[in-house]
C-alpha positions as CSV (number, residue, x, y, z in Angstrom):
1,M,-5.3,-7.2,-17.8
2,E,-3.1,-6.4,-21.0
3,P,-0.7,-3.5,-20.8
4,A,-1.6,-0.5,-22.7
5,N,-1.2,3.1,-23.0
6,L,-2.5,5.1,-20.1
7,L,-3.7,9.0,-20.4
8,F,-4.4,10.2,-17.2
9,V,-6.4,13.5,-16.8
10,L,-6.1,15.5,-14.0
11,S,-8.2,18.5,-13.2
12,D,-7.7,21.1,-10.3
13,Q,-10.6,21.5,-7.9
14,H,-13.5,20.2,-9.7
15,N,-16.6,19.7,-7.2
16,R,-17.9,16.0,-7.8
17,D,-21.1,17.6,-8.5
18,T,-20.7,19.7,-11.2
19,L,-20.9,17.0,-13.9
20,G,-23.9,15.6,-15.9
21,C,-22.7,12.3,-15.3
22,Y,-23.1,13.1,-11.6
23,G,-26.4,14.4,-11.6
24,H,-26.4,18.0,-11.9
25,P,-29.3,19.3,-14.0
26,T,-27.8,22.0,-15.8
27,I,-24.0,21.7,-16.1
28,Q,-22.9,21.2,-19.3
29,T,-20.2,18.9,-19.5
30,P,-20.7,16.5,-22.6
31,H,-17.2,15.0,-23.0
32,L,-16.9,13.8,-19.7
33,D,-20.2,12.6,-19.5
34,A,-19.4,10.4,-22.7
35,L,-16.5,9.4,-21.4
36,A,-18.3,8.1,-18.1
37,A,-21.0,6.2,-20.3
38,R,-18.2,4.3,-22.1
39,G,-16.7,3.3,-18.2
40,V,-16.6,3.0,-14.8
41,R,-17.9,6.2,-13.0
42,F,-16.6,6.3,-9.1
43,D,-19.6,7.6,-6.9
44,A,-17.6,7.5,-3.4
45,A,-14.1,8.8,-4.8
46,Y,-12.1,11.3,-2.2
47,T,-9.0,13.1,-1.8
48,N,-6.5,12.3,0.5
49,C,-6.1,16.0,1.3
50,P,-8.2,18.7,0.3
51,I,-5.6,21.4,-1.0
52,C,-3.6,21.0,-4.0
53,V,0.1,20.3,-3.0
54,P,-0.6,17.6,-0.4
55,A,-3.0,16.0,-3.0
56,R,-0.6,15.9,-5.8
57,A,2.2,14.2,-3.5
58,S,-0.6,11.9,-2.4
59,L,-1.5,10.9,-5.8
60,A,2.2,10.7,-6.8
61,T,3.7,8.6,-4.1
62,G,0.3,6.3,-3.4
63,E,1.0,7.1,0.1
64,Y,-1.3,8.9,2.8
65,V,0.0,12.6,3.7
66,H,0.9,11.8,7.3
67,R,3.3,9.3,6.2
68,I,5.3,11.5,4.0
69,G,4.9,14.7,5.3
70,Y,3.9,16.5,2.6
71,W,1.8,19.0,5.1
72,D,0.5,21.9,3.2
73,N,1.2,24.2,0.4
74,A,4.5,24.7,1.2
75,F,5.9,21.4,1.7
76,P,5.7,20.6,-2.4
77,Y,6.6,17.3,-3.7
78,D,10.6,16.4,-4.6
79,G,11.0,13.3,-5.5
80,R,12.2,12.3,-2.1
81,V,9.3,9.8,-1.9
82,R,9.4,7.2,-4.7
83,G,6.3,7.2,-7.0
84,W,4.8,5.5,-9.9
85,G,6.7,7.8,-12.5
86,H,10.2,6.4,-11.2
87,R,8.3,2.9,-11.3
88,L,7.3,3.6,-14.9
89,Q,10.6,5.1,-16.1
90,E,12.7,2.4,-14.5
91,A,10.3,-0.3,-16.3
92,G,11.6,1.2,-19.6
93,H,8.3,3.3,-20.1
94,R,8.1,6.9,-21.5
95,V,6.2,9.0,-18.6
96,D,5.5,12.7,-19.5
97,S,3.2,15.4,-18.0
98,I,1.8,18.7,-19.6
99,G,0.5,21.4,-17.1
100,K,-0.1,21.9,-13.8
101,L,2.1,19.7,-11.4
102,H,2.5,22.0,-8.3
103,Y,5.7,20.1,-7.3
104,R,9.2,22.1,-5.8
105,S,11.3,22.1,-9.1
106,V,11.9,20.8,-12.6
107,Q,15.4,20.1,-11.1
108,D,13.9,17.5,-9.4
109,D,13.6,13.5,-9.9
110,D,9.8,13.7,-9.6
111,G,9.1,10.5,-11.8
112,F,8.6,12.1,-15.4
113,S,10.6,11.9,-18.2
114,D,9.6,15.2,-19.9
115,R,7.8,18.0,-18.1
116,I,5.9,20.4,-20.7
117,V,4.6,23.8,-19.6
118,P,5.1,22.8,-15.8
119,L,3.5,24.8,-13.1
120,N,5.3,24.4,-9.9
121,V,4.9,25.9,-6.3
122,V,6.1,29.8,-6.1
123,D,10.0,29.9,-6.5
124,G,10.4,26.5,-5.0
125,V,8.6,27.5,-1.8
126,G,4.7,27.9,-2.0
127,D,2.7,29.2,0.9
128,V,4.8,29.3,3.8
129,M,1.7,31.6,5.2
130,G,-0.4,28.7,5.0
131,A,2.1,27.0,7.6
132,I,0.9,29.3,10.6
133,R,-1.1,27.1,12.5
134,D,-1.1,29.2,15.7
135,D,-3.5,31.9,15.3
136,P,-3.7,31.8,11.6
137,P,-3.3,35.3,9.9
138,I,-6.6,36.4,7.7
139,R,-6.0,36.1,4.1
140,A,-5.7,39.0,2.2
141,G,-7.8,38.5,-1.6
142,M,-10.0,36.0,-0.6
143,R,-12.9,37.9,-0.9
144,G,-12.3,39.4,-4.2
145,G,-12.4,35.6,-5.6
146,V,-16.1,36.0,-4.8
147,T,-17.1,39.4,-5.8
148,E,-15.1,39.7,-8.9
149,A,-16.6,36.5,-10.3
150,G,-18.0,36.9,-13.9
151,P,-17.4,36.5,-17.2
152,G,-14.4,37.4,-18.9
153,T,-10.8,35.7,-19.4
154,S,-7.7,35.0,-17.4
155,T,-4.4,33.2,-17.8
156,Y,-6.1,30.2,-16.4
157,I,-8.4,29.8,-19.1
158,D,-5.8,30.5,-21.7
159,Y,-3.3,28.3,-20.0
160,D,-5.9,25.2,-20.2
161,I,-5.8,25.8,-23.9
162,E,-2.6,25.7,-24.1
163,I,-2.1,22.4,-22.3
164,A,-4.6,20.8,-24.7
165,D,-2.7,22.2,-27.6
166,R,0.3,20.4,-26.2
167,S,-1.2,17.3,-25.1
168,I,-2.7,17.2,-28.9
169,E,0.9,17.3,-30.2
170,W,2.1,15.2,-28.1
171,L,-0.7,12.5,-29.0
172,R,-0.2,13.1,-32.6
173,N,3.7,12.5,-32.3
174,R,2.9,9.2,-30.2
175,S,0.6,7.8,-33.0
176,A,3.7,8.0,-35.3
177,E,5.4,5.4,-33.3
178,P,3.5,2.5,-32.8
179,D,5.7,-0.2,-31.6
180,A,7.0,1.9,-28.3
181,P,6.4,0.5,-25.2
182,P,3.1,1.5,-23.5
183,W,3.5,5.3,-22.3
184,M,1.8,7.4,-20.1
185,L,0.5,10.6,-20.3
186,F,-0.4,13.2,-17.5
187,C,-2.4,16.0,-18.7
188,S,-2.9,18.3,-15.7
189,F,-5.3,21.2,-16.6
190,V,-5.9,23.9,-14.2
191,C,-9.5,24.6,-14.3
192,P,-12.0,25.0,-12.7
193,H,-9.6,26.1,-9.9
194,P,-10.1,30.1,-9.3
195,P,-10.0,32.9,-10.5
196,F,-13.6,32.2,-11.2
197,I,-13.8,34.1,-14.5
198,A,-15.4,32.2,-17.2
199,P,-15.3,33.0,-20.7
200,P,-18.4,35.1,-21.8
201,D,-20.0,32.6,-24.2
202,L,-19.8,30.0,-21.2
203,F,-21.0,32.3,-18.5
204,E,-24.4,32.9,-20.5
205,L,-24.9,29.2,-20.4
206,Y,-25.9,29.4,-16.7
207,P,-28.3,32.6,-16.1
208,P,-27.7,33.7,-12.4
209,E,-31.2,34.0,-11.6
210,D,-31.5,30.1,-12.2
211,I,-28.9,29.1,-9.9
212,P,-30.0,28.2,-6.1
213,L,-28.3,29.1,-3.0
214,P,-25.6,26.8,-1.7
215,V,-26.6,24.5,1.0
216,Q,-26.4,26.2,4.7
217,N,-25.1,29.3,3.3
218,R,-26.8,31.9,4.9
219,R,-25.4,33.0,8.3
220,D,-28.1,31.4,10.5
221,E,-27.8,28.0,8.7
222,Q,-24.0,27.7,9.0
223,P,-22.7,25.2,11.0
224,R,-21.0,26.7,14.5
225,H,-17.9,24.1,14.6
226,P,-15.3,25.8,16.0
227,A,-12.8,24.7,13.3
228,L,-15.3,26.0,10.5
229,E,-15.6,29.4,12.4
230,T,-11.6,29.6,12.3
231,L,-11.5,28.8,8.7
232,R,-14.2,31.6,7.6
233,R,-12.1,34.2,9.6
234,T,-9.2,33.0,8.1
235,M,-10.4,33.3,4.6
236,N,-12.3,36.6,5.5
237,Y,-15.5,34.9,4.4
238,D,-17.3,35.6,7.9
239,G,-19.1,38.5,6.3
240,P,-22.0,38.1,3.9
241,F,-21.9,37.9,0.6
242,S,-25.0,39.3,-1.6
243,E,-27.5,36.6,-3.3
244,D,-26.3,38.2,-6.5
245,Q,-22.8,38.0,-5.7
246,I,-23.4,34.0,-4.9
247,R,-25.4,33.3,-7.7
248,K,-22.7,35.2,-10.1
249,V,-19.5,33.6,-8.6
250,T,-21.6,30.1,-9.1
251,A,-22.4,30.9,-13.0
252,A,-18.7,31.5,-13.4
253,Y,-17.7,28.4,-11.7
254,Y,-20.1,26.6,-13.7
255,G,-18.4,28.2,-17.0
256,T,-14.9,27.3,-16.3
257,C,-16.3,23.5,-15.6
258,T,-17.5,23.5,-19.0
259,H,-14.4,25.3,-20.5
260,L,-12.4,22.5,-18.9
261,D,-14.9,19.6,-20.2
262,R,-13.9,21.6,-24.0
263,Q,-10.1,21.2,-23.5
264,V,-10.8,17.4,-22.2
265,G,-12.7,16.9,-25.1
266,R,-10.3,18.1,-27.7
267,V,-7.7,15.7,-26.2
268,L,-10.1,12.7,-26.4
269,E,-11.1,14.0,-29.9
270,V,-7.5,13.4,-31.5
271,L,-6.9,10.3,-28.9
272,E,-10.0,8.9,-31.7
273,Q,-8.4,10.3,-34.7
274,T,-4.9,8.9,-34.1
275,G,-6.1,5.5,-33.5
276,L,-5.0,5.5,-30.1
277,A,-7.6,4.7,-28.3
278,E,-7.8,1.4,-29.0
279,S,-4.8,0.8,-27.4
280,T,-5.3,3.5,-24.5
281,R,-6.9,3.7,-20.8
282,I,-8.1,6.8,-19.4
283,I,-8.6,7.9,-15.8
284,Y,-10.0,11.1,-15.4
285,T,-9.9,12.6,-11.6
286,S,-9.7,16.0,-9.9
287,D,-7.1,16.9,-6.9
288,H,-9.9,18.0,-4.4
289,G,-13.2,20.0,-4.9
290,E,-15.0,23.2,-4.4
291,S,-17.2,24.5,-1.6
292,M,-18.8,27.0,-3.7
293,G,-20.5,28.8,-1.0
294,R,-21.4,25.8,1.0
295,R,-21.2,26.1,4.7
296,G,-20.3,30.0,4.1
297,L,-17.2,29.1,2.3
298,W,-15.4,29.3,-0.8
299,G,-12.4,26.9,-2.1
300,K,-11.2,23.6,-0.4
301,F,-10.0,23.4,2.9
302,T,-12.9,21.3,4.3
303,L,-13.8,17.4,4.8
304,Y,-17.1,17.9,3.6
305,E,-18.5,16.2,0.2
306,E,-18.3,19.6,-1.9
307,S,-14.6,19.8,-1.0
308,A,-13.2,16.0,-0.2
309,A,-15.1,14.4,-2.8
310,V,-13.5,14.1,-6.2
311,P,-15.0,12.6,-9.6
312,L,-13.3,9.6,-10.7
313,I,-13.7,7.8,-14.3
314,L,-12.2,5.0,-15.9
315,A,-12.4,4.0,-19.5
316,G,-10.8,2.3,-22.6
317,P,-9.6,-1.4,-23.7
318,D,-10.8,-3.9,-20.8
319,V,-12.8,-1.6,-18.9
320,P,-16.7,-2.3,-18.4
321,V,-18.9,0.2,-20.4
322,G,-22.1,2.2,-18.7
323,Q,-21.1,0.7,-15.1
324,S,-20.8,2.8,-11.6
325,T,-19.7,1.8,-8.3
326,S,-20.0,3.1,-5.1
327,D,-17.1,1.7,-3.3
328,P,-15.0,4.4,-1.5
329,V,-11.8,5.0,-3.0
330,T,-9.1,7.8,-2.9
331,L,-6.5,9.2,-4.9
332,V,-3.9,6.7,-3.3
333,D,-5.8,4.0,-5.4
334,C,-4.2,5.7,-8.4
335,H,-0.8,4.2,-8.0
336,P,-1.2,0.5,-8.5
337,T,-3.8,1.3,-10.8
338,I,-1.7,3.0,-13.2
339,L,1.5,0.1,-12.8
340,E,-1.1,-2.5,-13.7
341,A,-2.6,-0.5,-16.5
342,V,0.9,-0.2,-18.4
343,G,1.9,-3.4,-17.0
344,V,4.3,-2.7,-14.5
345,E,4.9,-5.8,-12.0
346,A,4.2,-5.4,-8.3
347,E,7.2,-5.2,-5.9
348,S,7.4,-6.5,-2.5
349,G,7.1,-3.1,-1.1
350,D,3.6,-2.4,-2.7
351,A,1.9,-4.3,0.1
352,D,2.7,-1.6,2.5
353,L,1.0,0.9,0.5
354,P,-2.8,2.2,1.2
355,G,-4.1,1.7,-2.3
356,R,-5.8,-1.1,-4.3
357,S,-6.0,-0.9,-8.1
358,L,-9.1,0.5,-9.5
359,W,-9.7,-2.1,-12.1
360,S,-10.7,-4.9,-10.0
361,I,-13.3,-2.7,-8.4
362,A,-14.3,-1.5,-11.8
363,G,-14.6,-5.1,-12.7
364,G,-17.1,-5.2,-10.3
365,E,-15.1,-6.8,-7.3
366,P,-16.3,-4.9,-3.9
367,L,-13.2,-4.3,-1.5
368,G,-15.7,-2.7,1.4
369,R,-12.8,-0.6,2.5
370,A,-13.1,2.6,4.3
371,A,-12.0,6.1,2.3
372,F,-9.4,8.2,4.3
373,S,-8.5,12.0,3.8
374,E,-6.9,14.0,6.0
375,Y,-6.2,18.2,6.5
376,H,-3.4,20.1,8.0
377,A,-3.1,23.3,6.2
378,V,-4.1,26.9,5.7
379,G,-7.2,28.3,7.9
380,T,-6.9,25.6,10.8
381,T,-5.4,25.2,14.0
382,C,-6.6,21.6,14.4
383,G,-5.9,18.5,12.2
384,S,-8.8,16.9,10.9
385,F,-9.2,13.5,9.9
386,M,-12.2,12.0,7.6
387,I,-13.3,8.0,7.4
388,R,-16.0,7.3,4.9
389,H,-17.2,3.8,5.4
390,G,-20.7,2.6,3.9
391,S,-23.0,5.3,3.7
392,H,-21.5,7.1,6.7
393,K,-18.7,9.6,7.1
394,Y,-16.9,10.6,10.5
395,I,-14.6,13.7,10.5
396,H,-12.2,14.0,13.7
397,Y,-11.1,17.1,14.6
398,V,-7.9,17.5,17.0
399,G,-9.3,18.6,20.3
400,E,-12.4,19.7,19.0
401,E,-15.8,17.7,18.6
402,P,-16.1,15.4,15.7
403,Q,-19.1,15.0,13.3
404,L,-20.6,11.8,12.1
405,F,-23.4,12.1,8.8
406,D,-25.3,9.4,7.2
407,L,-24.6,10.4,3.4
408,A,-27.6,7.9,2.3
409,A,-30.3,9.8,4.3
410,D,-28.5,13.1,4.3
411,P,-26.3,13.6,1.1
412,F,-25.7,17.5,2.1
413,E,-24.6,17.0,5.4
414,T,-27.0,19.1,7.6
415,I,-27.9,16.6,10.3
416,D,-24.8,15.6,12.5
417,L,-25.2,12.4,14.3
418,A,-22.2,12.7,16.3
419,H,-24.2,13.2,19.6
420,D,-27.1,11.3,18.9
421,P,-27.6,7.9,21.0
422,N,-29.0,6.4,18.4
423,S,-25.4,6.5,16.5
424,V,-22.9,5.5,19.4
425,G,-22.2,2.3,17.9
426,I,-21.6,3.5,14.6
427,R,-19.5,6.3,16.1
428,E,-17.5,4.1,17.8
429,R,-16.8,2.2,14.5
430,M,-15.9,4.8,12.9
431,E,-13.6,6.1,15.2
432,G,-11.8,2.2,15.3
433,L,-11.2,2.4,11.8
434,L,-9.6,5.9,11.9
435,T,-7.5,4.7,14.9
436,E,-6.4,1.7,12.8
437,I,-4.9,3.9,10.5
438,L,-2.8,6.7,13.0
439,D,-3.0,8.2,16.1
440,P,-4.7,11.7,15.2
441,D,-2.8,13.7,18.4
442,E,0.7,12.2,17.4
443,V,-0.1,13.3,13.7
444,D,-1.4,16.7,14.2
445,A,1.4,17.6,16.8
446,R,4.2,16.1,13.8
447,A,2.4,18.3,11.4
448,K,2.5,21.1,13.9
449,A,6.0,20.7,14.7
450,D,7.1,20.5,11.0
451,Q,5.5,23.4,10.0
452,A,6.5,25.4,13.0
453,A,9.8,24.6,12.0
454,L,9.9,25.4,8.3
455,V,8.2,28.8,9.4
456,S,11.3,29.6,11.5
457,S,13.7,28.6,8.3
458,H,12.1,31.4,7.0
459,G,12.9,33.9,9.4
460,G,9.8,33.4,11.8
461,R,6.3,34.3,11.7
462,E,6.6,38.3,11.1
463,A,9.1,37.5,8.2
464,V,6.9,35.3,6.5
465,L,3.7,37.9,6.8
466,A,5.9,40.3,5.5
467,R,6.8,38.2,2.2
468,G,3.0,37.5,2.0
469,T,1.3,35.5,0.0
470,F,-0.6,34.9,-3.3
471,V,-4.1,34.2,-4.2
472,N,-3.5,31.8,-6.9
473,S,-0.5,30.1,-8.3
474,P,0.8,31.9,-11.3
475,V,1.1,30.1,-14.8
476,P,4.5,29.8,-16.6
477,G,5.8,32.9,-17.2
478,E,3.6,35.3,-15.2
479,E,4.6,36.8,-11.8
480,P,3.0,36.0,-8.7
481,R,0.9,39.0,-7.0
482,F,1.8,38.7,-3.3
483,E,-0.8,39.5,-0.4
484,S,-0.1,40.6,2.9
485,G,-1.4,38.9,5.9
486,D,-2.8,40.7,8.7
487,G,-1.2,38.8,11.5
488,H,-4.1,38.5,13.7
489,Q,-7.6,37.2,13.8
């Protein structure tokens, strides 16, 4: 593969199902659909942790969360672990970011040459309340994200427009430097992350009465797994929402997905207009998914498909056209993919990284690996770990019963095979794949110890609860709006 420029487009909380190219019957994402049509679509791509800060640290470094210790949204990436950005700069390449990072601070050596309108964690600290794992406090303000959804405007809608504007300006400036070494632009949007407020014209594209109710949304349908029950209580979702509220928030989410698509389309249009498309490869993905009412949940936080799966599209020079692959991959695979795209040679230590280049998979070389994800953050008292291999997915909960699904026969994960006598061999095989990667009990204990130490460093549980937390991270220039936790369930 010849070295080329790389445009890496990241969104936030984009459910893989809500793109036309992934089969959604009504969602309007024409620009991302067109990108997939001229490239390769990955149908079994996953985040390495279904919550923002750990997922982004894993993406930045090419490492699993348990290997680097960025456990939750109060452990932001600080450049301590070297990533692809550092490697690109050391090799003489320009690597800039525009938009959301969710790192610790612009003062850190985080791998970027320049950071334009960055969004980082609040006060360089983040969500310390989410690190309380023993008797996690109920989160105030979460229900409002559903009940207050609808048409309107938000700082996130405006922020994504600014990110597209700045990216367009950046690309036009690069087109005036045709002889520069290959560059990388990390263009990171914040939608369709809540608040679930869509521009009115886009909300109207999705009549709520035409929207079906989510899978396992009704109380009597929801899986009664203890880890999910704890999450519902913590997020204040255990009380019912009306069908009208559910359909309205879904329409708003769809509208923000289309808003995101429009901004991506604006950037891709300028890439063509400037002539840079001929020398620029493109990666599109998201940091994690969105539950959107499935299992009675909103947000991310679980290892079900709606939360852990992500869209992933590659396009540009030397990329096959109109292809798809079902090989399981994860965000850590982006590390070698980025280096290879821009032309940075591998180091001896790269063999110890868990990722493999996506370009070989896009070229039709199946790797047959298992995809791995993990979760140690808000709303859970036990660590959870996912293995996807072939059509099967295994979820291990420390101290609780596991789950096992056959995604080919049961794509919505409604039939748990963990205790099916006919699936004993599959479960044992999946457990073996997991323990090849880590010791779940050891990792769970280490995460909780680090989180307890962090809470203690901030004055202990009561001081952290008094500080409160915020529903959504503010955009640059916006003040955070803190909500309290009640300290008990």
